[in-house]
N, C-alpha and C positions, 0 to 999 in steps of 0.2 A: 479334540486333537491330542495326539501323543507328541509332546514337544520335548526336544533335548537342547539344552544350552551348553555349547562347547566353548572353552576358553583356553587359549594357548599363551603362556606367559614367557616373554623373552627372558633368557637366562643370564644376561650380562651382569646383573646386580645380585645374583643369587649367592647366598652364604656358602653353598657347597663349593662353587668354583673358587671363591676367594680363599677358603680355608685350604683346599687341596693344593693350590698353587702358591700359598703363602704370600699373596700380594696384598698391597694396601687397597683400600676401597676404590672401586672403579667409578669413574664419573660419566662414562658414555651411557647413553640411554638405549633402551630396547623397546620392543613393541608388544603390547598385549592385544591379541586378536580375539574377537568374540563372534559367535555365529549362533543363530537360532534355527533349528531344523524341525520340520514336521516329519517324524520318522515313518509314520504310516503311509503318507503320500510321497515320501522321498522328495521333499521340496524345501529349498532354502528360503526362509521367511525374512531374515534380516541378518546383516553383518556389520561389523565395525572394527576399526583399528584405533588404538590409543597408546601414546607413549607410556612406558612403564615408569612409575615413580619410585623413589627410593623406598617408600613404604609399599611393599608388594600388594598388601590388602587394598590400599586406596586405588592403586592402578587397576586392579581387577574390578573393583566397584565401578570405576569410571567407564571401563570398556563394556561391562555388562549392562550398565545403565543406558548406554548409547543404543544398545540393541533393544532393551525393554521399552525405550521410548518409541520405537518404531512398531511395536506389536502390542495390542491391547490384551492379548490372551496370556499374560505372564503367569496367571494362577494355574494354567494347565501344564506348566513345565514339569516333566517327570524327574529329571535329575540334572545335576551340573557335573561336568567332567573337566578337571583342570590338569593341563599338561605341565607340567613343571620341571680305656679299652685295654684289661688283663685277657690273656688267651689261654684256654685249656685245650690242648691237642691230645686226642685219644689215638695213640699210635703204637703202643707196645715198644718193641726194640728198634723200630724203623724210624726214618726221617730225622733223627737227632742231629745230623750234620747240617741240616738246613732248617734252623729254628724259625719261628714266626718272625716276621718283619725282615727276613733275610734279603729280599729284593727291593725294599723300600729305599727311596732316596734318603740320604742321611738326615736332612732337615725335617722331613715328614716323619721319619722313624723316631727321631728324638722327641718330636712333638706328641706322637700318639702312643709310643710304646709304654706298656705297663708290664707287670710281672707275667711271665709265661711259664706254663706247666706242661711238660710232655709226660703223659701218664699212661697207665695200662688201658688197653682198649683197641678199637679199630677192627676192620674186616679185611678179609682176603677178597680177591676178585670173584671167587665162587660164592660169596655170601657168608662163609664161615668166619668165626671170630679169630682174629689174631690173638687177642687176649680179652678176658672179661673185664668189665669196669670194676675198679676197686674203690668202693664208696669211701673208705678211710682216706685214700689219696685225695679225693675231691673235697672232703671236709677240711683236710689240712690246707688245701689250696684256698678254700674260702676264708680260713683264718688269716692267711697272708693278705688276701685281697681286702679284707675288712680293715686291717691295720694300715694299709696304704691308701685308704679313702678312694678306691676305684669306683667309678660310676657305671661302667658298662663292661660286659664280659662276652667274648666271642668263644663259642664252643665248636670245635672242629674234630671230626672223626675220619680216619682213613676209610674211604669208600662209603661215606655216609649217604650219598644219594641212592644207594641200592639197599640200605639198611631198613627193610620193612618188617623184620622179625624181632631183632634184638632192641632196636630203637635206642642205641647207646647215647646219642646226643640228647634225646628227650629225657632219658633217665638222669643224665648228669645235670641237665637244666633244672629238673625237679629238685635235686639235692641242693643246688646253688640257691634256687628261689626260696626253699624252705629255711636255709640258714641266713640268707641275705635278701629279704623280700624287697628292699628298696632298689636293687640293681636292675638295670636294663640288660636283658639276656638275648643273644642272637645265636641261633643254631645254623651252621653252614648249609645244611641240606635245604633250608628255606630260601637261601640266597642264590646259589649258583650250582654248577654241574661238576662232572668228573674233571679232575685236575687239582690236586690238593693245594699247592701253593697259591694258585690263582683264585680258587674258591675261598681259601683262608684270607687272602688279601681283601677280597670283596667283603667278606664277613667283618673284618676289622674296620674297614672304612665305614661300613653300614653301622656298626656299633658306635663308632665315634660320632656319628651324626644324629643319633637318636634323640638327644635332648632338644637340639634345634629343630629337627624334623617335626617333633610334636608341637612346638610353638608355631611353626609355619603352617602346618595343617589346620591348627586351630584358627589361624588367621584367615585361611580360606573359608572355613565354616562361618566365621564372623561376617565375612564379606557377603555371603549368601543371606545371612539373617538380616543384616542392615538393609538389604534390598527386598526384604519381606518375602524371600523365597523359602518355603517350608519343605521343599523337596530334599531328598538325600543328596549328598555331595560325593562324587567319585573323583579319583585322580588317575590319569593315564600312566601306564607303565611303559618301559622302553621296548616292549614287544607288541605294543598296540592294543593291549587289553586293559581292563579296568581294575583299579584297586579301591577298596573302601578307604575312608579316611584312617580308620584304625590300621588297616594293612599298610598304607603308605607311611604312617607314622612309625610302624615297626620295621618296614623295609624300604627306607628312602632311596637306597641305591638302585632300586628297580625303576626309579623314575628318571635316572640319568639317560640323556639322549632321547627322551620321549618326544622332543620337538620334531626331529626328522621323521620319526615313526608317525607322528600325527599328520605330517605333510603327506606322506605316502598313503596312509589310510584315507585321508581326505581326498586325495587325487583319485583313488579307487572308487570312492563314493560318487564323486562328481562325474567320473567316466561312466558309471552305471546309469546315470541320468540321461546319457546320450543313446539314442536308439541304434546308431550305426557302429557302436563299439561293443565287441564281444569280450568275454572274460579271457584274458591272455596275459602272459608276462609282459611287463612294460618297464621302461626306465622312467623314474620320476626325477625331474630336474627342478629343484627349489632354489631360485635365485633371489637372494636378499640384497641388502645394501652393501655388504662387505664380502660375503662368500657365496659360493654355490654348493649346495649339497646334492649329491646324486646317489640314488639308491635303486635297487631292483625290486619291483613290485611283482609278486607271484600271482598266478591265477586265483589263488584263494583270497586275494585282496590284502594280504599281509606282506610286509617287507621280508626280503631274504635276510637271514641272520648273518652276523659277522663270523669270522673264523673262530676256532675254538678259543683262542686267546687274543686279547687286544690290550692296549696300554692306555692308562689314564694318569697323567702327571707322573710318568715314570714307574707306575705300578702295574704289573701284569694282572689282568682280571679275566674271568671267563663266564660271567653271567650273560643272559640273552641281551644282545644289542643288535640294532639294525646294521647291515653292512652298508656303510655310507662313506663315500669319498668326498672330501671337501677341497675346493680350489679357490684361490684368491680372485674371484670374479664376482662382482656385484654392481649394483647401480651406482655406487659411489666410488668404484675403482678408478684410480688415476690412470690417465692415458698419456704416454710419452712417445716421441718420435726421435730417433737418433739423427743428429744433424748430418752425419756422413753417410751411413748406410741406408738411411730413411726407414729402417726397420721400426715398426710400431710394437710397443709392449703395453699390456694391460695389467695394472696392479703389481703385486698383491696389496700394496697400501691403498687406503680408501679414506674418503672423507666421512664415510659411515652415515650416521644419522644427521650430520650437518649438511647433507646434500641440498636441502632446501634453502640454504644460505650461501653455500660455497660453490655449487655447480654453476656453470656459465648460464644455463637457461633460467636460473633463478637469481641472476644478476651477481654471481660470484666470479672468481677468477680461475678456479680449478677446472681443468678439462677432465670430465668424467666419462665413464662408459655410457651413462644416460644421455649425456650431450651427444655422443656419437649416434645413439639410437634415434634421437630426434633429428639430427642432421641427415641421417640416412633415410628418414621417412618411416622408420619402424614404429614411432610413437609421436603423439602430438600433445606434449605437456610443456608447461613453462613458456618462455619467450623464444620462439623459433628464430627470430631475427638475430639473437645473440650467438648463434652457431652457423648463420648463413654464409659467413666468409671462410669457413674451414676449407683447407686444401683437400681436393678430392682424393689425392694419394693418401692423406692421413686418414680420411674416412674409410677408404677401401682397405688400408692396412689394418686399421682397428677392427673392422668387420671380419677380416680374415683371421686376425689373432683370436678374436672371440670364438669364431667358428672352429678354429683348430683346437683351442683349449677345451671346448665342449666335446668335440669329436674324439679327441684322444682319451678323455676321461670316460666318456660313454662307452667306448670300445673296451676299455680296461674293466668296466663293470659288467660287460656282457658275459654270458656263459657259453656262447657259440658264435660262429661267424655270421649267422643269419641276421637279416635286418629285423629290427624290433621297434615298436612304437615308443614315442616319448610323450610324457604328460608334463607340460610346463606349468609350474605353480610359483607363487611368491611374487611380491611386488616388483622384483627386478626381471621378471621373465620377458619383458619387452626387449631385452638385449638379445635374445636368441633368434636366429634366423628361422624361416619357415621350413627350410630343408637342410638336412645334415646327412653326411655320408654314413652308411650303416644303419640309418633310421628309416623305417618304412613310412612313418607319418608323424608329424609333429602336431600335437593336440593342445589347444588352449580352451579351457572351459569357463563358463560364467562362474564368478566367485573364486577364480583361481588365486586371488591374492590373500584369501583367508582359508585356504585348504587345510592349514594346520589346525585351525579351530574346528573345522568340519570333522577332521580326523578324531579330535578329542570327543566330539559329540557322538560319534558312531561307535566308539570303542566298545569291545565286547568282553564277556567273562570267559576266562580260560581255565583249562586244567592240563597239567603237564606230567608226564612220566618219563624218567630217564633211568633205565634199569639194565642190568646184565641178566640174561635169561639162559636156561638150559635148553638147547635145541637138539640134544642127542637122541631123544625119543619122540619128539613132537615136531612136525613140519614148521618151518619158519613162518609160513603164511598163517598157520593157526595161532602161533605164539604172538605174531604181530596183531592179529585180530583181537586177542585177549587183552593185550596192552592198550590198544585203541579204545576198547570198551572201558577200561579202567580210567583212561584220560577223560573220556566223555562223562563218566560218573563223577569225576572230580570237578569238572566244569559245572555240572548240574548242582552239585552240592554247594558250590560257591554262588549260585543264583542265576545260572543260565537257563533259558527256556529249553526244556528237554527235547522238544521236537524241532528245535532250530540250532542244535549243536552239530558241528561237523569237524572232521579231522583236517587241520590246516598244515600240519607237518607230521611226517611219519618216515623215519629213517632207520635202516638196519645196518649196523656197522660191524663187520667181522673182526674178531680178535686174533691177532697174529699168534702163531705157535699153538693154536688149539682149534679143533673143529667142533667142539661140543657146546660152545657158548657164543652168544652174540650180544652186542649192546643195542638196545632199542631206545630211540628218542622219539616221543610222540607228543603232539600238542593238539588239544581240541579247543574250539572256541564257539561261542554262540551269543545271541542277543540276551541282554538282561531281561529277566522275566517281568520286572516291575513290581513284583509282589514282595520279594524278600527285601527288607530294609537293612542296608549295610550298617555296620557298626560305626559310630562316630566317637569322637573324643570329648570327654567332659571338659568344658572350658576351665573348670577348677584346677585341671592339671597344669595350667600355665596361665599366669596373669601378666607376664611381661610382653612387651612389643617384640615380635620376632625379627623386626628389622633394626632394632636398637643396637647401636654400635657397642654398648657395654656388654652384650652377650657374646661378643666375638673375641676369642683368644688366639693370637697368631703364634705360629711356630717360632722358635728361637732363630736368630740369625745364623747364617752358615758358619760364622766365626765362632759360634758357641757349640758347634757340633763336636762329637766325641773325637779324640785323637785317632788318627789313622783312617778316618772314614771320609775324608775329603781328598784322598790321594788320587789325583787325576791329571791328565795331560789335556789341557783345553785349547791348544793351538798347534798348528803345524810345526812351528819352531820348537816347541817343547817336545814334540815327538822326535824331531830330527836330532835334538841334543840329548835325548834320553839314553842312558847307558845302563844296561843290566849289571847287577852286582856280581862280579866274578872275582873270587879270592881263592888262592891255593888250588887253582884248577877246578874249582867248584862254582857252579852257578846257583846263587840263592834267589829263588823266584819271588818276585813281588806280585801284588795283585794286578799291576799293569801287565807284567809278563803272562800271568795266568789268563787275563782277558784276551790277549793277542793269541796265545796258544789255543784257547777255546775256539776263537773265530777260525784259526787256521785248521784245526782238527775237523771242523764241520765242512770246510771246503774239501779237505782230503778224504772225507767220508764218501764223496761221490754220490750223494743222494741217500746213502744208507748210514747205519751206525747210530742213528738217533742224535738229537741235539745234545751237546755237552753242557747246556745251560745249568742244570741242577748240580752237576759235578763241579762246575766252575763256582757256583754260589757257595757250595760247601767248602771248597778249597779257599775261597776268599775269606770266609768266616774264620777259618783256621789261621790264616796268615794275619788277619786283623787281631786275633787273640794271642798272637806271638809264636805260633808254630813255624817251624823252618822246613822248607822243602828244597832239597839240593839235587842238582843235575850234574853228572860227570860224563866225560867222553869215554867211549868204549876203548880207545887206545890206552887209557890209563889203568885198565884192569889187568890184574895178574892172571897168568894162564890158568891157575886153579881156582880163580874166583867163581862163585856160584851165582847164577842169575835166575831169580824167580820171575815168573811171568803169568799173565792171565787177564781176566776181565769179567764182564757180566754177560749173561745169556738170558734172553727172555723177551717178553712182549712190551712194546712201547706203551701200551694202554695201562700196564701195571706200574711201570716206573714213572709215569706222570702223576700217579696218585699215591702209591706206596713207595715213596722216595727211598733212596738208598739207606740201608741200615748197616749191619755188620756182616752181610753175607759174603763179600769178597774177602774181608779180613779173616772170617771164620774158615772159609774154604782153604785159604792159604795156610793158616795155622794148623788145621787138621792134616793137610797134606804134608807139611813140614814135619809134624810130629810122627806121622806114619812112616816117613822116610828117615827119621832119626836126625833131623836138621833143626837147629835152634832157630835160625833165620838165614836167608841167603845174604850174600854180600851186597847185592844191588837188586833192584826191580826193573823190569822192562815192560813196556806196553805190548800186549798181544797185537794190537792194531793201533795206528796213530789216527785213523779216521773215526770221527764221531766221539761219543762219550767214553769209549774204552781207551781213547788216547790219553785220558787224564785220570782214570780211576785208580791206577797204581800210585799216583801221587798222594792220594789220601792215606793209603797203607804205609807209604814210605815216610810220611811226615813225622817230625819229632813227637807229635802228640800220640803216635801209634808205635811204629817199629824203628824209627830213626835210622833209616838206611837210604842211601842215595838212589836216584833214578838214573838209568843209563840213557844217553841220548841216542835212542834208536827204537826199532820195533820189528815185528816179524810179518808185516804185511805191506806197509807204506800207505795203504788205504783200508777201506772196509771190505771184507769178504763175507760171504753169506754163511759159510759153514766152518766149524772149528778146525777141520783138517786142512783147510785152504790157507796154510801158513807157510812161510819160507822155511821154518824149522822142519816142517814135514816134507818140503820139497827135496831136501837133502837126505831124507831117510828112504833109501831104496828098498827097504823090506816091505813097505806097503802096509805095515801093521801098527803104525803110530808109535814106534818105539821112542821117538823123541818127545812124545806127548804124555805117555803113560809111565807111572800112574798119575792120574789127575783126579780132582775132587770138585764136587759142587756142594753148595750150602744154601739153604733157604733163608738163613739169617734169623730163624726163630726156633732152631733146635734140630732140624733135619740135615744130615750130611751123608753124602754118598761118595765112595771112592771106587774108581774103576782101574783095574790093574792090567788087563790084557784084552786085546781085540783081534778078531779074525781079519778085519779090514779097517783101514784108517777111517773110512767114512762111517763105520759103526759107532765110533766114539761120539760123534755129533748126534747121530740118530738116537742112541740110547739115552744120552743126557737130555736131549730135547723132550723125549717122552717123559722122563722123570721130572723135568722142569715143570711140566704142566701140573703134575701131582703135588709139586712143592710150592705152589703159588704163582706159577707162570713167570717167575723171575728169580734167577739164582746167581750167586757168585761162582766163578769157575777158575780154578787154579791148575796150571799144568806143571809137569815135572820140571824142577829147576835144572838148568843146564850149566856145565862147566864151560868157561870161555874157550879152553883148548879143544872142546868138542864141537864148538859152533861152526868152525870153518868159515864159510862166507855167508851163512844163513841170515845173520842179523843185518838189517838195513840201517845204516848208521846216520846219525845227525837228523833224524826226522822230528824230534822235539824242536830243534833249531829251525827246521823247515816250516813247521806250523807257526812258530813265533814270527818268522819273517813274513809269512803270508798275512797273518793277523795285523802285524805292524804296517804292512803296505796298505791294507784296507783302511785302517785307522787314519793313516796319513792322507789317503785319497779323499776321505770324508772331510778332513779338516782343510784340505786345499781346494775343496769344491771341485774335485777331479774325478767324481764317480763315473762320468761319461767315458773315462779312459781306464776304468777299473780292470778290464781284461788285460790290457798291456801292462798295467801296474803289477798284477799278480804274475804275469809271464816273466817280467824282469826279476821278481822276487824269488822265483823257483829256478832260475838259471838262464833265462834269456830265450830268444827265438829258436835256438837249436834244440832246446829241451822241451819247450812248451809253445802253444799257440792258441789264439782265439779261433775256435772252429766255426763259430756262427753267432749271430746276434739277431734278435727279433722278438716276437711275442708268441706265447703259447696259444695255439688255436685248437688243440684237441688233447684230451687226456683220457686214457682208458686204463682201468686197473681192476684187479680181482685178487682174492686170496687163494693161494695154491700151496698145499702141504706146509702151511705155517709161514709162507713168504708172500710178500706183496709183489705181484708181477703185473706188468702192463707196458704201456709205451706213451711217450709224450711227443707231440708234433709241434714244431716251431716254424713260423713263417717270418720272412723279412717284413720290415715295416715299409709302408708306403711313404712317398715323399712328404705328405702332409703330416704323417705320424712321427717323423723324425724330429728330434730336438735340434733346433738350429745351432750351429757351432761356428762362431765368427773367428775362431782362432786359425792359425796357420798349420795346425797339426794335421798330418795325413790321416785319412779315415779309411778303414778297411770296408770294402763293399761286399755285400753278400746278396745272393738271389735264391729263389726257389724255397724249398723247405728242408728241415732237418728232422729226422725221426730217431728217437732214442728209446729203445726197449730197456726195461729195468726189471731186475729181480732183487728187490730191496735197494741195490745199487745200480747205477747206470752201466749198461753192458756194451753198447757200441753206438756210434753216431753215423748215420747214413744220410747223405745229402741227395736230394732230388732236384735237378736243375729245372728251369721253366720248360725245357723241351722234353722232359721226362727221363733224362739220363740219370742213372743212379750210381753213386760212388761212395765207398766206405772211407770216412775220414779218420776214424779211430775206433779201436776195439780194446776190450780187456785183454791183457792185464794193464794196458795203458790206462791212466786215470782220466775220467770224463766227469767234470763238475759243472753244475748249472748254478749260476749266480743271479740274484735279483739285480737287474741293471740299474734300478733306482736307488738302491741302498748299498750294494756291494756285498750283501750277506749271502751266504750259501743257502741253497734250498734243498731240503730233503724231499724224497719222492712223495711223501704225503702232502707236501705244500704245493705241488704243481697244480695250477688251475688256469682256466682260460683267461686270456687277456694280460697275464703277467709279462712285463718286459724283461727279457732275460738275455744273458750271453753264456755261451758254452765254451769251457776251457778244456784243452787236452794237455796232459802232462805225461811225458815218457816214463814208462815203468822202470823199476830197478832191475838190474841184470839178474837178480835172484829168480825172477819170474821168467825172463826171456832167453836166458843163455842155455837152458837145458830143455829137452823134450818133456821131462816130468814137470817142470815148472809151467809149461804151456798147457799140459794136460790138467793140472790142478787149478790154474788161474786164467786160462785162455777161454775163447768163445765156446769150445766144445764142452767145457766144464759147466756151462750155464744153459746147455741145450741147443747150441748153434754149431753143430759139427761141420757144416759146410762153409762156415765163415772162417776165412784165413786171417791170422794175425800178421799185420805189417807194422813195424815200429813207426811211431809218430815222429820220432827224432832220436837224438842221442842223449842218453841219461847223463845228468850232471849231478855229481855228489854234492849234497847241500853243505855249505860251509858251517862249521861249528860256531855257535855263539860264544862258547868258552874260548875257542882259538882266537876269535876276532877281538874280544874285549878283555882278555886276560892281562894285557899290559897297560890297560887304560884305567883300571879301577883299583 
């Protein structure tokens, strides 16, 4: 027989969690599950559960021994699968404003940060080099690293995942290894995907864990040897595939969240044993003692992966992770009933592993969800008489609460409105009812309680390719086929059986602003051949006990953090009493101000403009280093004052990897020199929506040109093309006289200046074509304008407006008032005469495609059913909505059209009025790329500034017809309210 032994180790006591959260040793116990499978016959031979001991090795041994005692053929087991810092950045002139560790929480940053080197190297999106690697720079870095006694090095190159020719990271690693052979070295392309900061973060965390990972993996190997198992040992990764011990020791971060993946893969295997279940998408519900994890299982038998970015302990990451939602529902969840309303709530607090002593059915006094399941007849465990006297209303209310919690979360995880099967696993799955709304069938399989160990036992070998490819001369289908073949070859090279490898993920992602390249992400997986023996680690590499407390170094306390890095407002009162610093009619921005402005800019982006996150992080670093950023009112400017303005142009795919360099500063400097200007008197945002709302602040800071920002912009939101600005609205020539001359810069030596145009739209068209040739992301500076020539074209106080929106969102979060976030933002922008909540509900459909460099499509939102609504026991009036809302978008949201239940259609808002979609559960703005089925959202409408609505030309440039809807008539949403200046409000109080 071909036997596989799978073990899933509970993560409560793992070193990784304790180090990353900087907590003292945890005392709660978790469970090690073990299962023995006959792979050939697809048969579960034995299973066992055992509490995890502080010594992980011992806990594994005990769980495995329990299984081996049940099966005499232990000698036939093929393999065991166990589910369980200087920085060198190759970037050339880019990314310097957002250095390594820029997004880390202060305590973790202080604990992990070593010397950082930003050196020559990196690639463009087309695979060409930004700059070649300078070996002398790397050797000099090695000298510094050696002096500071660093143990691990993370090497990160811009666009490293597509670097198959130059292999810059590998070259740098070879130089470092030759000079410092004792170091642990990690290359980012081995860890994660496109997205520089997130991949770098993952690489840093991975490097910091290498020494302990090696000790832990050796512990796993020892556990197998003590049990006289001579087979090789594998460790499951977070994407459901296998790592050798050597791979896991090198890439421990790829084992994060492998538990939920194991459960989903195990559920797929158990489902395959049932003759009446076909391969299809299903939701896996893993209910444990404290929480429920819910993930989507694809027909391939692998879990759906999480979004491009996810967060771990405050650090953004982007390596493969299963898309899992967790809620506070488990067998040990506490049950309460309000004495007045009789409303029943479940959790999120839980007795956890103490359920066998504290739950009522086990002679305890706590009323748990398991007690309810027994009282309702869903399970027969413990002493039933202990719950026989429970009031029926309590039982019914608890059952309904459990049902609602599951249904709401299940629906949010679905990708369409169609009913879908559910596979129940985990020891707490007795809590779930047999029928759920939106579920075609609820399945419970034999061995459901050890599905996680089953998943570990059946894990496969994978090969992945994440690459940007030229599709200008070869059909996409052929390019995809070639990439899939490359992924299969990688899986086979890693030990997969050649004739049993298949493609489990294959995605083609268009790149905005270019038609000649696409991103391809492909993963192949197949069964281990059993022939290739995976690399293990020599026990001589580590002699200490991996669970020993003396191997753990904790981060310094928050009080030891660096000055300026703990500046935060941690309560509603602190937000309410916070006053921005205004002196001599100048507003000096703090990092709190910047954070609120960033959140507000994303709301005002109306789905477009890109996230301001990277710009905010760069500005925050500057402020922490002592830079000063000033904002002034437009009314304080002299008539002959010169206003510089502009922003960035290009693809979001580029700016997520090749972060900002000097492109906008260079475009501005070159344009000013061309016009004979040293520098303008002030700078102004091209648009307040998205990242461009803040990019001028970098140029204006004392670190650069030391000039103030004017509180205003030339759009109020995000517009798709450069000529769609209010400065151009008031230019009746139609030849972009107010824009030209203007300049674009690639940031690495290429500059173009345009002086004349036949039509204003030609400016955008010409520069976008050049933008592609210059790296698909450029800085763009427009002709500086005199105040006396502006007329009414500037929309004033929009920096203040974004600050007020961000402040309102922060306050709503601290006051636990997110359910009223729509009204909170309405009040912040001027009240109900100016803005309104247009709709609330959940996204039920999203369609998008790339057309002429722009993302176009539409999102459909439907109201929530009564069971989906969050109960609100307050006396606040609630707005009621019905039917559906459809929002077409072309990078930004274009109009909101309501369809009533009887089929009547009505336009609620159109451009140039602002239409923003917010995440109803966090209050954060959503960009159009973030729209996905199941998200709970609310839609805001904000009346446009009169610069767009008071003239026919304004409506022609910014109204529905400008976006391809000539038959849609603009009707004002309300009355525009001029935002109040922050300087005006706080000038007398600081």
